[in-house]
Each structure stands twice: as structure tokens, then as C-alpha cells.
N, C-alpha and C positions, 0 to 999 in steps of 0.2 A: 141588732144593738150590741150584742156581745163582741162580735168581730169589729164593728165600727168603733167601739170604745177603745179596743186594743190599737186600732190604726190611728185615730185622731187624737186620743188623749195620751198624755205622758204616763208611763207606768208608775204607780204609787205602791209602796210596800206597806204591809200591815194595814190595809184599808179594806173594810168590809163593804160589799155591794149593798146599796140601798134597796129596801123592799118596796116595790112599786105596785100600786093597784092597777086594775085593768085600764082605767083612764090614764094613769101615769105612764103605763107601757105604751099606750096608743100615742100619747103626746110625744114621748121620747122617740118612738119610731118615726113619727112625722118629722121631728127635728133632725134625726139621722138621715132620712131621705133627702131633706133639704140640703144638709151638709154634703152629701154625696153628689147631689145634682150640681151644686156650685163648683165642686172640685172637678167634676167631669167637664163642665163648661169652661174650665180654666178661668174662673172669676178672678179678677186682680187681687193679689195678696197684699195685706197691710204689712208695714214694717214698723216695729217698735224696738228701739235700741237705746240703751244707757250709754252715753258718750263719754262721760268722765270715769276713767278707770280708778280703781282703788289705789294704785301705785302712783297716780299723778298728784300734782299739787292740790292741797285741800285748804280749807279755811276761808275766811271772808275775802282775802285777797283774790283767790281763784274765783269765788262767787261773783265778786265785783267785776272781774274781767269778762266772765261769761255773760253777765247781764248786759254789759256794754256791747258785747258782740251780737247777741240775739236782738237787741234793740237798735243796733247800728248807731250806738252812742246817742240814743234818744230820738232818732229819726223814724224808727219803726215802733208802732204802738204796742205796748204790753197790756195784758189784761190779767187781773189777779183773781183770787178765789171768791171775792165778793162781786165780781163783775165790773169793778172800777177800771177805767182806762188810764194808762200811764204813758205820757208822751212828753218829750223834751228832756233836756239835760238836767234841769232843776228837779223835775219830778222823779227822774231816775236816781238822782243823788238822795232824795228823801226816801225812796224805796230801799236803797242799800243801807242807809242809816237805820231805818225801821227794822230791817232784818238783822242787823248786827246788834242792836241794843234792845229790841223788843222780845217778848216771850222768853224762851230759854237762852236766847242770844247765840251769836256765832263768833267764835274767837278769830282773830286776824290770821293765825296760823293753827293748823290742826293736823293730827296724824291720821285722821279718818275723815270720810266724807261727811260733810254737813248739809249738802244739797245734792240731789240726784238730778242730773241733766238728761232728759229723755227726748229722743227724736222720734216723731211719728210722721210717717209719710205714705204717699200713694203714688202710683205710676202717673206719668205725664198724661194730660187730658182729663184728669179727674176734676170735678167742680171744686174750686179752691174755697169758696164760701162754705160748702158742705163739709169740707175737711176741717175747717176752723170750728164750725158749729159742733161737729162730732167730737173734736178734742175738748171743747168746753164741757160737753155733757159727760164725756169719759172721765175727765179730771174731777168733776163734781161727784160722780158716782164712786170713783176709786179713792179719792183723797178728801172728800167733803166732810171730814170729821173735825174741821177747825184748823187743819194743817194749812200753812201758808204756801202758796205757789203762784207763779206767773207763767204766761205763755205768749209766744209771738209767732205769727204766721209770716213766712218768707215767700215772696213772689219772684225772687231773682233767679230761680232755676226752673227748668221745664216741669219737674215733678213737684206738686204742692207738698209742703212739709211744714210742720209746726215744732218749735222748740219749747219744751215744757221744763221748767225748773221748780222742783218741789223740795221743801225742807225735809230733812231726815226726821227730825223730832216733831212729834205731834203735840197737841195741847196737854196730853197726859204725860209727856216725856218719853213715850215709847219711840224707838227708832225703827225706821223702815229697814227691812233686810230682805229685799226681793231675791228669790231663787229662780231657777230655770222655769219651774212650773208657774211661778208668779208672772214672769214675762209672757208666757203663753196665755195666761188668763187675761193679761192686759191686751194682748193682740185680739183675743176673741171679743172682749168688751168693746174695743175700739172698732172692730169690724161690725159689731152689732149696732153701734151708734151710727156708723156710716150708712148701714142699711135703713135705719130709721129716718135718715135724711135723704133717702132716695138714691144712694150710691151703692152699686154692687160691690161687695167686698167680702173677702174670705180670709180665714186665719187658720191654715192647716200647717202642721209641721212639714219641713222640707222632705223628711224621709217618706212621708205618706205620698208625696208626688214624685219620688225617685229623683230628686234634684241633687246633683253632685257638684255643681259649679262652685269653684273656690273664688270668693270675692275678696279683693285686697282690702286691707285696713286703710283708714284715712291717711296714716303716715306713709304707707306704700304709694297711695295715689299721689300725694304731694311729691314724693321722691321721683316718681315717673314723670310728673309734670315738669320737674326741674331738669329732666334728662339724666337722672341718676339711675343706676341699676341696683335694685334691692339685692342684698346678699343672701338672705335666708328665705325670701318668699319666691315661690315658683308658680307660674300660672297653671301649669299642668301637674297633676299628681303622678307619683311613681307607680310602677306596675304593681308593687306590693300593696300600695294604698288602694288602687282600683280593685284588686282582688278582695281585699278586706271589706271594701264598701259593698261589693256584690254579695258577700257572705252575710254582712250585717242587714241587708235588705230581705233576707229570707223570710222573716216574720211579716214584713210588709206585703210580699207576694202572697203569703198564706192568707192574710187577712182579706186582701182583695179577692182572692180565689173563693174563699168561703162565703163572702158577701155576694159574689156573683152567682154561686150555686143557690143560695137562699132566694135571691131575687128571681132566678130562672124558674124556680119551683112555684112562684107566686101565680095566683089566678088573675092578677091584674096585668093587663097588656103593657102598661107603662113600666111596670117593674121588670118584665121580661126584656123589654127593649133596653132598659138601663143595664141589665146584665151584659148585653152585647157591648154596650158602650164601655163598660168596665174593662172588657177584654182588650178593646182597642186602646183604651187609656193606658193600661199597664204595658202593652206592647210598644207604645210610643214614649215611655218614660226615658229621661236622659240616662238613667242608670243602665238601660239596655245596651248602651254603647260599651259598657265594661263587661258584658257577658263573656265568660271564658270560652275560648275557641277549642272545641274538642275535635279530634281527628276522626274521620270516618273509618269504619271498620273495613277490612280487606274485602269482605263479601259485598259491601255496598259499592266499593270502587270497581269491583270486577263484574258488577251486574251487566248483562248484555244490553246493548243499546236498543235492540229490537223489543226487548221486554218493556223497557221504559217507554218506547214509542207506542207499544200496544196499550199500555195502561193509560197513557195520555189520550189516546183515541177513545178508550172506553169512558173516560171522564168527560169527553167533549160534549156528550149529550146530557150531562147532569144539569139540573136546574139550581137556581140559587136557593140556599136553605131558607125555610120559612121561619121567621123570627117568632111567630105566634105559637109554634109547636114546642 
């Protein structure tokens, strides 16, 4: 649990560890085993992303344009926090007027975000109805304090995804201010709701899986589609960036190593088998491609060929290692 929390949870400063009873430790250990098992099986990862940047246009004008976009100007059905369905141009216009004039109101122009546009998606092949139902339950759990929101499921792409627009101000006037750890919590809750609806889903940080792929922003994607060459975005990272990424994953390797050691010492056969799977999983991480190349020593390069052949012959009779030992 100690090393698993370091691996799967974002580090928090000035936070005291909770005191757990024996039952609590057992339940947390079972939860951690399930998290490790999903990661080793490479269970599909959920994506939760805020699409409207703080520096972009804000206010009711931007909100109105986004609601028209996710509803395809009334052709795609919206669903609000009360479960009411909104379809058609007239219903969409009534919704935008209610958001602009009701509650705390939304000014036509604003210098800060009045609505958070959140994109929740899963890989292609995932049950679309389950994704929509999971978003409904996730939104009710996270924003069900009387805050106004709507969401729309899009079926025009291979991967099922849902656009969720939630007002920044709640009924008490407090504003949402999600941080990096909040987004991770949203991912975990969305994945939990998906599992409740029978869909295998995981929500682990990229660093825990050794993922280093650089994904282009939507603006870069549109530029490439138009045949333009991005000036500042490069698909491959530089050598210095790869070296820095390898060094930054030192804690990740240490956490996986210590968890594998702990599971290897277990009396449970499944735990010991999982320790072996961890070794293969870490060895197959994408970050392993950035492993620094070290030169062999002179003694290694000058080793006689007959010695190497003799050692190979000695090992030819070895048997496969027993996982149970």
C-alpha cells in the first residue's frame, strides 16, 4: 500500500497519512491489488480533459457557441442536471437564456471562465450507452450540489465521448477551481462509474505506465489536417528531454520494484505470479526506449569467445525458473 500510493496517487504536501484499522488495511490492500491487476492487464484508460482554456474567449457568448456545437445546433439531445432532455433549436435557446439570466447569471463577456467544458472519452469499441450512463452518474456525484450542467454524447467518431458543460458558480456562489489532483480524481470516479456499468476502465497517471508519447493539441491537429506545418510542436522529443524523462521515472521504477519484492514474498501463489508480471510490465514500458546507452567495459569486450560459448553450453541444461519458489 505504501509504494502503491506513491505510484498511483499524486504526491501531496503537508498531508498526514490516515490511521487505518485492520479491516481498513485489508480493504485498502484489496483495492490496491485490483488497481495493480488492471494496470498489468493494460485495461483501457479513461480520458478527462477541460477543453476551454483560461486564456480563450469567455462569457455567455462563448458558452452559447459551445452549447450549439455539442448539440449540433439542437440536433443532438442534451441532458441537464435534473435528467431533463433538451432537443431542438427552441429548447436550446431557452436553455441559454436560463443560464444567462437565472441563478447568479452569466455576463455576455467575461475575463474568466463561467463554464467548464469537460470532455470524457473511452477508446473505440467501448459500449456507448455505458459511457453515457457513466457520465450521468459521474456528473451527479461530482456536481450534484445544485450546480447547473448539461452533457451530450457524440457518436460521430470511433471512440465514444461525451461533452459536459458545468457552470463554474454553484448555488452558494462558490466557484469551481479544479487543480491537477482534482482532474485525477475526476478520472478515477469516471472509471469507477464505468466499472459499475460493466465496462473495464482504469485511471492511472501516465508516469505509472511509463508513457512518454507526446500528443498534439487540437490546434495542432487542425493545422496538420489543413496541410500546415506546426512551428513550435515536434512529434519527437529532443535527446535532453528523453534523458530528463528517464531520470524523472526513477521513482516509478523504485515503486514497481518494491511492490514486486513485497508480492514475491507473499505466501499467496497469485501474488507471486503478479510479481513476475510486474517485471515484464516495467520491462515493456515505452520509457524503456529512452534508456541511456552505456558503453561496455574493455574487459567485457575482450572476453574470449570460447569462454562465452562454454558458459552458454553450461546454461543449456538449465530449467525454467519455478514461479512458485
